[in-house]
N, C-alpha and C positions, 0 to 999 in steps of 0.2 A: 724251868723254876716258876712253881707255883707260888706267887708274889701275893695272892689275896689277903692273907691274913698279916701281911705287912704294913697295909695302909699306905701303900706309896702310889703313884702315878698310874700302875698298870696292873693287871690281873697276872700276865705272864710275860717271864722273859724266855726267849728261845735261841739258843746258842749254837752256833754251826760253826764248825772249821773246814776251810777252803784247803786245797792244795796248794794255791798260789793266788795271785792277785787276779790272774784271769779267770781261774775258778771262780772267785769271789765275785767278780761282776758278772758271771754267767747266772750263779747262783741267786744273787740279788735282782738280775733281771727275770729270770724265771718265777721267782717267788712273787714278785710285784706283778708281773703279768697274769699269774693265775689267781692271785687274790682280788686283781681288778675285776677279771671274770665273773668272780663269785660275789661281787660287790660291796668288798672291802674297800675303804677309804684309805688311803697313805696321807698320814697327819704330816709326816717329816721324814726326810731322808738326809742321813749326814756321810760322809767319808766315801762318797762315792766316786769323786775324784781321786783320791790318792788309794783307795781299794785296800787298806791295811786293815781298817775295821768299818765296816760297812753296818749303818744301824738305820733299819727301817721301822716307823712308828706307826703301829695301826691302832692308836688307843689303848684298848685292852691287852694287847701284845705288843712287845716290843722285840724284834729280831734283830739279833747281833751275828753278824758272819765276819770271821776272823779272815784275812788274805793270808796270813803266814801265823804259823804255831808260836813263834816267839811271841808275837803280840797278845795272844790269847793268853799264853803263860804269865807275861809280864802284869797284865791286868787282873788275872786270876778271879774273875767273877765268881767263880765258884766258890772261893774261898770266903771273898766278901760276903757274900751271901749264904754262908756254910749252914746256916738254922732254918734255911726255906726248904720244904719237901722238894724232892727232884724228881721230875716225870722224864722217863725214856721214850722216846719215839724212834721207831724204826724206818 
């Protein structure tokens, strides 16, 4: 989600659905490792213990990894931020 015009704390939200909590942990680790290699600095990480919703805060980009589909459905960030432009990444 392109948050730049919203004047919030970041420029982008990246939303990722994992197929399980184990998958969420693997995705979070791989993303953190790759971004660290690229020189990005992780400011804050939440939810890594429970793995239901992992948040990785890289300042301009905040990554949300949902470990279970019902968690993403419950919080429905797409509806909450329905007015912001969506960018699809393959």
